[in-house]
C-alpha positions as CSV (number, residue, x, y, z in Angstrom):
1,M,0.1,0.2,0.4
2,Q,1.4,3.3,-1.1
3,Q,1.3,6.1,1.4
4,A,-0.5,8.6,-1.0
5,K,-3.5,6.1,-2.1
6,I,-3.7,5.2,1.5
7,W,-3.9,9.7,2.4
8,D,-7.2,10.1,-0.3
9,A,-10.1,12.0,-0.5
10,D,-12.4,8.9,1.3
11,T,-9.8,8.9,4.3
12,A,-8.7,13.3,4.8
13,H,-12.6,13.0,4.7
14,R,-13.2,10.3,7.7
15,Y,-9.7,12.2,9.3
16,D,-11.7,15.2,10.4
17,T,-14.1,14.9,13.5
18,P,-14.2,18.7,14.8
19,G,-14.9,18.0,18.6
20,T,-14.7,14.2,19.1
21,G,-11.9,12.0,18.7
22,M,-8.6,13.3,18.2
23,F,-9.7,16.7,17.7
24,A,-11.2,16.2,21.2
25,P,-10.2,19.4,23.3
26,E,-8.8,17.2,26.2
27,V,-6.8,15.3,23.7
28,L,-5.6,18.3,21.5
29,E,-5.3,20.9,24.0
30,P,-2.7,19.7,25.6
31,T,-0.9,19.0,22.8
32,V,-1.2,22.6,21.4
33,D,0.3,24.3,25.1
34,R,2.8,22.2,24.9
35,L,3.9,22.8,21.3
36,A,3.7,26.1,21.8
37,H,5.7,26.0,25.4
38,L,8.8,24.4,22.8
39,A,7.8,26.8,20.2
40,G,8.8,30.4,22.0
41,E,9.2,33.0,20.3
42,G,10.2,30.9,17.6
43,A,8.7,29.4,14.2
44,A,7.5,25.6,14.1
45,L,7.4,23.0,11.0
46,E,4.9,20.3,11.3
47,F,5.9,17.3,9.0
48,A,3.3,15.5,8.1
49,I,0.7,18.5,8.8
50,G,-2.5,17.2,7.8
51,T,-5.5,18.7,7.8
52,G,-4.4,21.0,10.7
53,R,-5.6,19.5,13.5
54,V,-2.9,20.8,15.6
55,A,-1.6,23.1,13.4
56,V,-4.6,25.9,13.3
57,P,-4.7,25.6,16.7
58,L,-1.1,26.6,17.5
59,A,-1.1,29.5,15.2
60,E,-4.1,30.5,16.3
61,R,-1.9,30.8,19.6
62,G,0.7,33.6,17.5
63,V,2.7,31.1,16.7
64,S,4.2,31.0,12.7
65,V,3.5,27.4,11.7
66,T,4.8,26.1,8.4
67,G,3.8,22.2,6.9
68,I,4.9,19.7,5.1
69,E,2.4,16.9,3.5
70,L,2.5,14.0,1.1
71,S,-1.4,14.1,0.6
72,L,-3.0,16.5,-1.5
73,P,-6.6,16.0,-0.3
74,M,-5.4,16.5,3.2
75,V,-3.8,19.5,2.3
76,E,-7.6,20.8,0.2
77,R,-8.9,20.3,3.4
78,L,-6.5,22.2,5.1
79,R,-7.2,25.0,2.9
80,A,-11.0,25.0,3.5
81,K,-9.9,26.4,6.9
82,V,-6.2,28.4,6.8
83,D,-5.3,30.1,3.2
84,E,-1.9,29.8,2.1
85,A,-0.4,32.9,4.2
86,T,-1.5,32.2,7.2
87,I,0.0,28.6,7.2
88,P,2.0,28.0,3.8
89,V,2.5,23.8,2.9
90,I,4.9,22.5,1.0
91,M,4.1,19.6,-1.2
92,G,6.2,16.2,0.0
93,D,7.5,13.3,1.9
94,M,8.7,14.0,5.1
95,A,11.9,12.2,5.4
96,T,13.2,14.2,2.4
97,T,11.8,17.6,1.5
98,V,13.1,20.8,2.7
99,A,10.9,24.4,4.2
100,P,12.3,27.2,3.5
101,G,13.6,28.9,6.8
102,Q,15.1,28.2,9.9
103,Y,12.7,27.1,12.7
104,T,13.1,26.3,16.8
105,L,10.7,23.8,16.6
106,V,9.8,20.7,14.1
107,Y,6.9,18.3,15.6
108,L,5.5,14.6,14.0
109,V,2.4,13.7,16.2
110,Y,0.3,10.6,16.2
111,N,2.3,8.4,15.8
112,T,3.2,9.9,12.0
113,I,6.8,9.0,11.9
114,S,6.2,4.8,11.9
115,N,4.2,5.6,8.3
116,L,7.5,5.4,7.3
117,L,7.8,1.9,6.5
118,H,11.4,1.2,6.7
119,Q,14.3,2.3,9.1
120,A,17.1,4.0,6.8
121,E,13.3,6.0,6.2
122,Q,12.7,6.9,10.0
123,V,16.4,8.3,10.2
124,E,16.2,10.3,7.6
125,C,13.2,11.9,9.2
126,F,15.4,12.6,12.0
127,R,18.3,14.2,9.8
128,N,15.7,16.1,8.0
129,A,14.5,17.9,11.4
130,A,18.3,18.9,12.4
131,R,18.4,20.2,9.2
132,H,15.5,22.7,9.6
133,L,16.3,23.7,13.1
134,V,18.5,26.8,15.1
135,P,20.9,25.7,17.6
136,G,19.0,24.8,20.8
137,G,15.8,23.6,18.5
138,R,13.5,20.6,19.6
139,F,12.2,18.2,17.6
140,V,8.9,17.0,19.4
141,I,7.4,12.7,18.3
142,E,4.6,11.5,19.7
143,L,4.5,7.9,19.3
144,W,2.9,4.4,20.7
145,V,4.8,2.4,22.6
146,P,4.4,-2.1,20.7
147,E,2.2,-3.7,22.5
148,L,4.1,-7.3,21.5
149,R,3.3,-8.0,25.5
150,K,0.1,-9.1,24.8
151,L,1.2,-11.5,21.8
152,P,1.0,-15.2,23.1
153,P,3.3,-17.8,20.9
154,G,1.2,-17.8,18.1
155,Q,-0.8,-15.2,18.1
156,T,-0.2,-12.1,15.7
157,A,-3.0,-9.8,16.4
158,T,-4.3,-7.4,19.0
159,V,-7.2,-5.1,19.6
160,W,-6.0,-2.2,20.8
161,Q,-9.5,-0.5,21.4
162,T,-13.5,-1.5,21.1
163,E,-16.2,1.4,21.4
164,P,-19.7,0.5,19.9
165,G,-19.4,0.7,16.3
166,Y,-15.5,0.7,16.4
167,I,-12.7,-2.3,16.3
168,G,-9.3,-1.6,16.8
169,L,-6.5,-4.0,16.2
170,D,-3.0,-4.5,15.2
171,T,-1.5,-7.6,13.3
172,Y,2.3,-7.4,13.8
173,D,5.2,-8.9,12.1
174,V,7.5,-9.0,14.6
175,L,10.7,-10.0,12.2
176,H,10.4,-6.8,10.5
177,Q,8.8,-4.7,13.2
178,Y,5.9,-4.6,10.6
179,V,2.5,-3.7,11.7
180,V,-1.1,-3.0,9.7
181,S,-3.7,-1.3,11.7
182,H,-7.3,-2.3,11.2
183,H,-10.3,0.1,11.7
184,F,-13.6,-1.3,11.8
185,R,-16.7,0.8,11.7
186,F,-20.4,-1.0,11.9
187,D,-23.6,-0.3,12.1
188,D,-26.4,-2.4,13.4
189,T,-26.4,-4.3,10.1
190,T,-24.3,-6.9,8.7
191,Q,-22.2,-4.7,6.9
192,A,-18.5,-3.1,8.5
193,K,-16.0,-0.6,6.8
194,L,-12.7,-1.4,6.7
195,F,-9.6,1.0,7.0
196,R,-6.1,-0.4,6.9
197,S,-3.1,1.5,6.9
198,P,0.7,-0.4,7.4
199,H,3.2,0.8,9.8
200,R,6.8,0.3,11.1
201,Y,6.9,0.7,14.4
202,I,9.6,1.8,16.7
203,W,10.9,1.0,20.7
204,P,11.5,4.4,22.7
205,A,15.0,3.2,22.3
206,E,15.6,2.8,19.0
207,L,14.4,6.3,18.4
208,D,16.5,7.7,20.7
209,L,19.9,5.9,18.8
210,M,18.0,7.5,15.9
211,A,18.3,10.5,17.9
212,Q,21.5,10.5,18.0
213,L,22.9,9.7,14.7
214,A,21.0,13.2,13.7
215,G,22.9,14.8,16.3
216,F,20.2,15.1,19.6
217,E,20.2,14.8,22.4
218,L,16.8,13.1,24.6
219,E,15.5,15.8,26.8
220,A,12.3,15.1,28.1
221,R,10.1,11.6,27.4
222,H,7.2,12.0,29.3
223,A,3.6,9.5,29.0
224,D,1.4,12.4,27.4
225,W,1.3,16.2,27.0
226,T,0.3,17.2,30.4
227,G,4.1,15.7,30.9
228,A,2.4,12.6,32.8
229,A,5.9,10.3,33.9
230,F,6.5,7.1,30.9
231,T,6.6,4.0,33.0
232,A,6.7,0.5,31.4
233,E,3.0,0.1,31.2
234,S,2.7,3.6,28.6
235,R,0.6,2.9,26.3
236,S,2.9,5.6,24.3
237,H,4.8,8.5,24.7
238,V,6.0,12.0,23.5
239,S,9.3,12.3,23.3
240,V,11.4,15.9,23.1
241,Y,15.2,15.8,21.2
242,R,17.1,18.9,20.7
243,I,19.8,20.3,18.6
244,P,22.9,20.9,21.0
245,E,23.4,24.8,20.9
246,T,27.1,24.0,20.1
247,Q,28.0,20.8,17.7
């Protein structure tokens, strides 16, 4: 599955859920609070900006935001909210595409680095972040922790969310660190809709090594955007990497 085909117009339409899900205030506000604090008086660059879920409210806080995005349908949804002058977007992939200017903050939220399906691409994503940052600048990644502890021998799938009308499960290829997320949506009929997306999962320690290869230092890691402690039981993490003031 090619990423450009996955993030098509239908997916872009379903992605926007104002006020609920990823767009719920209790999810979005802590994210924007933390990113605005980390950006400080400088500019921010969002890798895989999508429909502007985070970028739009961050720009409303007074932060100058630029985006990089592979999917034209996602950008078209963003353009229905703000114009190019408000949030400029450069079309391309987050591992190699270069945006003009320098930034105090580059950020990549909601597990999106795992959309890069090879380790080398993920390393290049870190290097791309580094080339955009001023000395002392930060790269923030939000990423889930692989749930391999739930896999008994011979089992290859985990159910990670169930609620009325929705089931989410992941199938794992542990040899290649490859996972496919399956999102089943259904109603009272016998029919269901399935959306699938492939990912390469990354352990926190591996992520730290990728950062080191690109010249970053780990500054902080928390279980969420509010700063909760990251523990062995945490299902996800927000990791902040920093370029040293002097190289």
